[in-house]
C-alpha positions in Angstrom: 58.2 -3.6 24.7 60.7 -1.2 26.4 58.5 -1.2 29.5 58.4 -5.0 29.6 62.1 -5.2 29.1 62.8 -2.7 32.0 60.4 -4.5 34.4 61.1 -8.1 33.6 58.3 -10.5 34.4 59.5 -14.0 35.6 56.5 -15.6 33.7 57.5 -14.6 30.2 60.0 -12.8 28.0 59.4 -10.8 24.8 61.5 -9.6 21.8 61.0 -8.5 18.2 60.8 -11.3 15.7 62.4 -8.9 13.2 64.1 -5.6 14.3 62.4 -3.8 11.4 58.8 -5.0 12.3 57.4 -3.7 15.6 54.1 -5.6 14.8 55.5 -9.1 15.3 57.0 -10.2 18.6 58.5 -13.4 19.8 57.4 -14.5 23.2 58.6 -17.2 25.6 56.3 -18.3 28.3 57.5 -20.2 31.3 55.2 -23.0 32.5 53.6 -21.8 35.8 54.8 -23.4 39.0 52.6 -26.1 40.5 50.9 -26.9 37.2 51.4 -29.7 34.6 53.3 -27.1 32.5 55.9 -26.3 35.1 59.4 -26.4 33.7 58.3 -25.7 30.1 59.6 -22.8 28.0 57.0 -22.4 25.4 57.7 -20.2 22.3 55.0 -18.1 20.7 54.5 -15.3 18.2 52.3 -12.3 19.0 51.2 -10.2 16.0 49.6 -6.8 16.3 47.1 -5.5 13.8 47.8 -2.1 12.2 44.8 -0.7 14.1 46.1 -1.8 17.5 45.0 -1.1 20.2 41.5 -0.9 18.8 41.7 -4.6 17.8 43.5 -7.3 19.7 46.8 -8.9 18.7 46.9 -12.6 17.9 49.0 -15.1 19.9 50.1 -18.4 18.5 52.3 -20.9 20.2 55.1 -22.2 18.0 55.9 -24.8 20.6 53.5 -27.7 20.9 51.0 -27.0 23.7 48.3 -29.6 24.6 45.5 -27.5 26.2 41.7 -27.2 25.8 42.1 -23.5 24.9 44.9 -23.9 22.3 44.0 -24.9 18.7 46.1 -27.6 17.0 47.9 -24.9 15.1 48.9 -23.2 18.3 46.4 -20.3 18.2 45.3 -19.3 21.7 41.6 -18.9 22.3 40.8 -16.8 25.3 38.2 -14.0 25.8 40.7 -11.2 26.1 42.0 -11.8 22.5 38.5 -11.8 21.0 37.4 -8.7 19.1 35.4 -6.1 21.2 31.9 -7.0 19.9 29.0 -9.1 21.0 29.7 -12.9 21.1 27.6 -14.5 18.4 27.4 -17.6 20.5 26.3 -15.7 23.6 29.0 -17.4 25.7 31.2 -14.4 26.5 30.1 -11.1 28.0 31.5 -8.1 26.0 33.3 -6.9 29.2 35.4 -10.1 29.0 36.6 -9.4 25.5 39.3 -7.2 24.1 39.4 -3.5 25.2 42.0 -0.9 24.1 42.7 -0.5 27.9 44.4 -3.9 27.9 48.1 -4.2 27.6 50.6 -6.8 26.5 51.4 -7.8 30.0 47.7 -8.4 30.8 47.4 -10.6 27.7 50.4 -12.7 28.6 49.4 -13.1 32.2 46.0 -14.1 31.0 47.6 -16.8 28.9 49.8 -18.0 31.9 46.6 -18.2 34.0 44.9 -20.1 31.2 47.6 -22.7 31.4 46.9 -23.0 35.1 43.1 -23.2 34.7 41.8 -24.6 31.5 38.3 -23.7 30.4 36.9 -27.0 29.1 33.3 -25.5 28.6 34.2 -23.7 25.4 37.3 -25.5 24.1 39.4 -24.8 21.0 40.8 -28.3 21.3 37.9 -30.7 22.0 40.2 -33.7 22.4 42.3 -31.9 25.1 39.1 -30.8 26.9 37.7 -34.3 26.9 41.0 -35.7 28.2 41.2 -33.0 30.8 37.7 -34.0 32.1 37.9 -37.8 31.7 41.6 -38.8 31.9 43.8 -36.5 34.0 46.6 -39.0 34.1 46.7 -39.2 30.3 46.4 -35.4 30.0 49.3 -34.9 32.4 51.4 -37.4 30.4 50.7 -35.6 27.1 51.5 -32.2 28.7 54.7 -33.5 30.1 55.8 -34.5 26.6 55.1 -30.9 25.5 57.2 -29.6 28.4 60.1 -31.9 27.4 59.8 -31.0 23.8 59.8 -27.3 24.7 63.1 -27.7 26.5 64.7 -29.4 23.4 64.1 -26.1 21.5 66.8 -24.4 23.6 
C-alpha cells in the first residue's frame, strides 16, 4: 500500500478500510476514458486471505456496476483473481489465473481493463452479457445510471 501511495496511479486509489486491519482495503476505481464507465468513481473492497500471496485477494464493488464480469453482489470475476489451480470448466488456462508474482497494481489494472473490454463468453452477470451483445444502447444507458450513482456517493 505504501508503494501504491507513493506512486499514485490515475486509474485508482487505495486505503485501509480499518487502520488496524491490513487485510481489508478500500479501493476507488475511476471509469476509464473513452468507455461507457468514463466519469464514474466506483468504490470497492479488496480483502486479502491470511495466506496471501499464495491465494488471491477478493475484490467486490460496493458501488453498483453493470458489467458482464461483475456479479449482482459486486464480486469481480476475472481470471487473475481465480485460485491457482486447473479450471474445472476448462475455460481458463492455469497461466491466466492467480500467481504469487502478481501484485495489487496488476489486479486493479486488470479490473480497469475489464471495464474497457467485457468478456461476454464466460459471464458472471448473464443479463449484462446478453444486453452487451444484443442491445448496446440499453447497456450504455444502464451503465450511465451506474456512473451517475457512483458520483452521488461523493
